[in-house]
C-alpha positions in Angstrom: -90.9 -116.8 69.3 -91.4 -115.1 66.0 -95.1 -115.4 66.4 -94.9 -113.5 69.7 -92.9 -110.8 68.1 -95.4 -110.4 65.3 -98.2 -110.3 67.8 -96.5 -107.6 69.9 -95.7 -105.6 66.7 -99.4 -105.8 65.7 -100.5 -104.5 69.1 -98.1 -101.6 69.0 -99.2 -100.7 65.4 -102.8 -100.8 66.5 -102.0 -98.3 69.3 -102.4 -100.9 72.1 -99.4 -100.9 74.3 -99.1 -103.6 77.0 -98.7 -102.2 80.5 -95.2 -103.7 80.9 -94.0 -102.0 77.8 -95.3 -98.5 78.8 -92.3 -96.3 78.7 -93.4 -92.7 78.4 -96.6 -90.7 78.4 -96.6 -87.5 76.4 -99.1 -84.6 76.5 -100.3 -83.4 73.0 -102.1 -80.5 71.5 -103.3 -79.5 68.1 -100.3 -78.8 65.7 -101.8 -75.3 65.2 -101.9 -74.5 68.9 -99.6 -71.6 70.0 -98.1 -73.6 72.9 -94.7 -75.1 72.1 -94.2 -76.6 75.5 -96.0 -76.6 78.9 -95.0 -77.3 82.5 -96.4 -80.2 84.5 -98.2 -77.7 86.7 -99.9 -76.0 83.7 -101.1 -79.3 82.4 -102.4 -80.4 85.8 -104.5 -77.3 85.9 -106.5 -78.4 82.8 -106.9 -82.0 83.9 -107.9 -81.1 87.5 -110.5 -78.6 86.4 -108.6 -75.5 87.6 -108.3 -73.9 84.2 -110.7 -73.8 81.2 -108.2 -72.3 78.7 -107.9 -75.7 77.1 -110.3 -78.7 76.7 -108.9 -81.9 78.3 -109.4 -85.2 76.6 -109.2 -88.2 78.9 -108.5 -91.8 77.9 -110.8 -94.5 79.1 -110.7 -95.6 82.8 -109.4 -99.0 81.9 -106.6 -97.7 79.8 -103.2 -97.9 81.6 -102.0 -94.7 79.9 -104.6 -92.8 82.0 -103.3 -94.1 85.3 -99.7 -93.4 84.3 -100.6 -89.9 83.1 -102.4 -88.9 86.4 -99.7 -90.4 88.6 -96.8 -88.6 86.7 -98.5 -85.3 85.9 -101.1 -84.5 88.5 -99.5 -86.5 91.4 -102.9 -88.1 91.9 -104.3 -91.4 90.9 -107.1 -91.5 88.3 -109.7 -92.2 91.0 -108.7 -89.0 93.0 -108.9 -86.9 89.8 -112.3 -88.3 89.0 -113.5 -87.5 92.5 -112.3 -83.9 92.0 -114.1 -83.6 88.7 -117.3 -85.1 90.2 -117.3 -82.4 92.9 -116.8 -79.6 90.2 -119.6 -81.0 88.1 -121.9 -81.4 91.1 -121.3 -77.7 92.1 -121.9 -76.6 88.5 -118.3 -75.3 88.1 -117.3 -77.6 85.3 -118.2 -80.4 83.0 -116.2 -83.7 82.9 -113.5 -84.0 80.3 -114.4 -85.8 77.1 -113.4 -89.4 77.5 -112.2 -91.4 74.5 -111.1 -95.0 74.1 -107.4 -94.9 73.2 -104.3 -93.2 71.8 -105.8 -93.0 68.3 -109.1 -91.4 69.6 -107.1 -88.8 71.6 -105.1 -87.9 68.5 -108.3 -87.6 66.4 -110.0 -85.4 69.1 -106.9 -83.2 69.5 -106.4 -82.8 65.8 -110.0 -81.7 65.4 -109.9 -79.1 68.1 -107.2 -76.4 68.4 -108.1 -75.9 72.1 -107.9 -79.6 73.0 -105.2 -81.2 75.1 -104.7 -84.9 75.7 -102.2 -87.5 76.5 -101.0 -90.6 74.7 -98.2 -93.1 74.8 -95.0 -91.7 73.1 -95.0 -94.5 70.6 -98.3 -93.3 69.2 -97.0 -89.8 68.3 -97.4 -88.7 64.7 -97.8 -85.5 62.7 -101.5 -85.1 63.7 -100.5 -83.8 67.1 -97.8 -81.7 68.8 -96.0 -82.9 71.9 -95.8 -80.1 74.6 -94.7 -82.3 77.6 -93.0 -85.6 78.2 -93.9 -87.3 81.5 -91.1 -89.5 82.6 
C-alpha cells in the first residue's frame, strides 16, 4: 500500500496525472499578461482559431488533459477541434497551435511568451504561470 502511494506521489510530482485523478483543468497565461481572468468563450476563440490575439499552446493528442480541456471549454472533442484547425490551415487562414508534451512543457512555453495561452492540470500550477480560467 505504501509503495502505491509513493508511486502515485512520484507521478504527480513529475506532472503526470492519472486520468481517474483528473480533477480540474485550468487555463494559464504568462504572469506578465494583462489578462487577470477570461471567459470560456474568449478562450475557445483562441483554441478554435477564431482569434489571433493570443498564441494557443496545445498538449499532446494522447494527453488526457487535452481531451478534458476541449470538452469543458470549447464544447468539442479534441478530434473536432483538430478538424477545424485542419480546415483553417488548408485555406491559409491559420497555422496549427504549437503542440507540447505535458503540463511542464506548457508552463515553459507560456512563461517564455507573453502572448501564449495554454491549459494544464490545476495540480501543476506554480508561479511561472497565471491562471485566468478554471474549467470545472
